[in-house]
C-alpha positions as CSV (number, residue, x, y, z in Angstrom):
1,M,0.1,103.0,20.5
2,L,2.2,103.0,17.4
3,N,5.2,101.1,19.4
4,L,2.7,98.4,20.3
5,F,1.6,98.2,16.7
6,K,5.2,97.7,15.6
7,R,6.0,95.2,18.2
8,S,3.0,93.1,17.5
9,S,3.8,93.3,13.7
10,S,7.6,92.2,14.2
11,L,6.6,89.6,16.6
12,K,4.3,88.1,13.9
13,F,7.2,88.2,11.5
14,L,9.6,86.8,13.7
15,S,7.1,83.9,14.7
16,K,6.9,82.9,11.1
17,T,10.7,83.1,10.8
18,V,11.1,81.0,13.8
19,S,8.5,78.7,12.8
20,F,10.1,78.0,9.4
21,R,13.5,77.6,10.8
22,L,12.6,75.3,13.5
23,F,10.7,73.0,11.1
24,S,13.7,73.3,8.7
25,A,16.1,72.5,11.3
26,V,13.9,69.6,12.6
27,R,13.7,68.3,9.2
28,N,17.5,68.3,8.6
29,G,18.4,65.9,11.5
30,G,16.7,67.1,14.5
31,A,19.0,70.1,15.3
32,G,15.7,72.3,15.9
33,N,15.7,71.1,19.7
34,N,18.3,73.7,20.8
35,L,16.5,76.3,18.7
36,L,13.1,75.2,20.5
37,L,14.7,75.3,24.0
38,N,15.9,79.0,23.2
39,I,12.6,80.0,21.9
40,Q,11.2,78.8,25.4
41,K,13.8,80.3,27.5
42,H,13.8,83.7,26.1
43,Q,10.1,83.9,25.5
44,I,10.7,84.9,21.7
45,V,7.3,84.2,20.7
46,N,3.8,84.7,22.0
47,R,1.8,82.3,23.6
48,N,-0.6,81.5,20.8
49,F,2.3,80.6,18.6
50,W,3.9,78.6,21.2
51,I,0.9,76.4,21.7
52,S,0.2,75.9,18.1
53,L,4.0,75.0,17.8
54,K,3.9,72.5,20.8
55,S,0.6,71.1,19.5
56,S,1.9,70.2,15.8
57,M,5.2,68.6,17.3
58,R,5.8,66.2,20.0
59,Y,8.9,65.1,21.8
60,Q,10.0,61.4,21.2
61,S,11.7,59.5,24.4
62,N,15.1,60.4,23.1
63,G,14.4,64.2,22.9
64,I,14.1,64.8,19.3
65,L,10.9,66.4,17.9
66,K,8.7,64.4,15.8
67,E,5.1,65.3,14.3
68,T,2.2,63.2,15.5
69,P,-1.4,63.0,14.0
70,E,-3.8,65.6,15.3
71,A,-6.4,64.8,17.9
72,K,-10.0,64.7,16.4
73,L,-12.3,67.4,18.0
74,Y,-15.6,66.2,19.2
75,D,-18.8,68.3,20.0
76,Y,-22.1,67.4,22.0
77,D,-23.7,65.4,19.0
78,A,-20.6,63.4,18.3
79,I,-20.2,62.4,22.1
80,K,-23.9,61.6,22.2
81,K,-23.3,59.0,19.4
82,V,-20.1,57.5,21.1
83,V,-22.2,57.2,24.5
84,A,-25.1,55.5,22.6
85,L,-22.4,52.9,20.9
86,N,-20.8,52.0,24.1
87,K,-24.1,51.6,25.9
88,D,-23.8,48.0,26.4
89,K,-20.0,47.4,26.4
90,L,-16.9,49.7,25.5
91,G,-16.2,49.9,21.7
92,D,-13.4,51.3,19.8
93,K,-13.9,54.8,21.0
94,I,-13.6,55.2,24.9
95,L,-14.6,58.2,26.7
96,V,-11.9,59.4,29.3
97,D,-12.7,61.7,32.0
98,V,-9.6,63.3,33.2
99,R,-11.1,65.1,36.3
100,E,-10.4,64.2,40.0
101,P,-12.8,61.6,41.7
102,E,-14.2,64.5,43.8
103,E,-15.1,66.4,40.7
104,L,-17.3,63.4,39.4
105,K,-18.9,63.1,42.7
106,T,-19.8,66.6,43.0
107,F,-20.9,67.4,39.3
108,G,-21.5,63.8,37.7
109,K,-20.0,62.3,34.3
110,I,-20.8,61.4,30.9
111,P,-22.3,57.9,30.7
112,T,-19.9,55.2,29.9
113,A,-17.1,57.2,30.6
114,I,-13.8,55.9,32.5
115,N,-12.1,57.9,34.9
116,I,-8.1,58.6,34.6
117,P,-7.6,61.6,36.5
118,Y,-4.8,63.7,34.7
119,K,-3.7,65.8,37.9
120,S,-3.1,63.0,40.2
121,S,-2.2,60.2,37.8
122,P,-0.6,62.0,34.8
123,G,1.4,59.0,33.6
124,A,-1.3,56.5,34.2
125,L,-1.4,55.3,30.4
126,D,2.2,54.6,30.8
127,L,1.9,52.0,33.7
128,P,2.1,48.4,33.1
129,E,-1.4,46.7,32.6
130,E,-1.3,44.6,35.7
131,E,-0.5,48.0,37.8
132,F,-3.1,50.0,35.9
133,K,-5.9,47.6,36.8
134,D,-4.8,47.4,40.5
135,R,-4.8,51.5,40.7
136,F,-8.1,52.1,38.6
137,G,-10.3,48.6,39.0
138,F,-10.3,48.3,35.1
139,D,-8.4,47.1,32.4
140,K,-5.9,49.7,30.6
141,P,-7.4,50.7,27.2
142,S,-5.3,49.4,24.4
143,V,-3.4,51.6,22.0
144,D,-5.5,50.5,19.0
145,K,-8.6,52.1,20.8
146,E,-9.5,55.7,20.3
147,L,-9.6,57.6,23.5
148,I,-11.5,60.7,23.7
149,F,-10.6,63.0,26.5
150,Y,-12.9,65.6,28.5
151,C,-12.6,67.5,31.7
152,Q,-14.6,70.4,33.3
153,G,-13.9,72.9,30.4
154,G,-11.5,71.5,27.9
155,V,-8.0,72.5,29.6
156,R,-7.0,69.4,31.2
157,S,-8.5,67.2,28.4
158,T,-6.2,68.8,25.9
159,L,-3.2,68.2,28.2
160,A,-4.1,64.6,28.8
161,E,-4.7,63.9,25.1
162,E,-1.3,65.5,24.2
163,L,0.4,63.4,26.9
164,A,-1.4,60.2,25.7
165,S,0.3,60.6,22.3
166,T,3.9,60.3,23.9
167,F,2.5,57.2,25.6
168,G,1.7,55.6,21.9
169,Y,-2.0,56.6,21.6
170,K,-2.1,57.6,18.0
171,K,-6.0,57.6,17.9
172,R,-7.2,60.4,20.2
173,G,-10.0,62.8,20.5
174,N,-10.9,65.9,22.6
175,Y,-13.9,66.9,23.7
176,V,-13.0,70.5,24.0
177,G,-16.4,71.7,25.3
178,S,-16.5,68.9,28.0
179,W,-18.7,68.6,31.0
180,N,-19.7,72.1,30.8
181,D,-20.9,71.7,27.3
182,W,-22.4,68.2,27.9
183,N,-24.2,69.5,31.0
184,K,-25.7,72.4,29.3
185,H,-27.0,70.5,26.2
186,E,-28.5,67.7,28.7
187,G,-30.1,70.4,30.5
188,E,-31.6,71.9,27.3
189,H,-32.9,68.5,26.2
190,K,-34.5,67.8,29.7
191,E,-36.3,71.2,29.6
192,S,-37.6,70.6,26.2
193,E,-38.9,66.9,26.6
194,P,-42.7,66.8,27.4
195,E,-43.7,66.1,31.0
196,S,-45.0,62.6,31.5
197,K,-48.4,62.2,33.1
């Protein structure tokens, strides 16, 4: 048990050291890429550290790391407001359901959301506008709109949000609770509404 504690403590120290060195190297001309690859190859740091590091840094097309704005996190109440704003037409905030079409048929979707499946079409937001419209049947969202991603439980929405940043979308949101949270809350509201006679 003592070995496990020592290993955990040294891993925390190593994570902090690697983090400092990586950010210093990136700041000093992008030399941190080799260090980042070594971290990944040798699994030097724990999974949580790696996820937090990847979420704060993004690759540019030339392979150099850069910082990007964090995505805004949404909860049920905030999504409910977005749905109300988008009732008549899509506004500046667009809900993007990244589940597969079969999942939407089975479970349903949040009103006003568009469907851009992450698994079968991960590069969709990088398509030319005409090809995007041919494939999905609606206009490609412009990069000046805020895209708010959701899926079934929050995993694919996080990946889709991160990928969208590499395609030039600076305004991004993530409904981490996703469909499961929406469905739970909507069920609660329906149960609490008085029955109409």
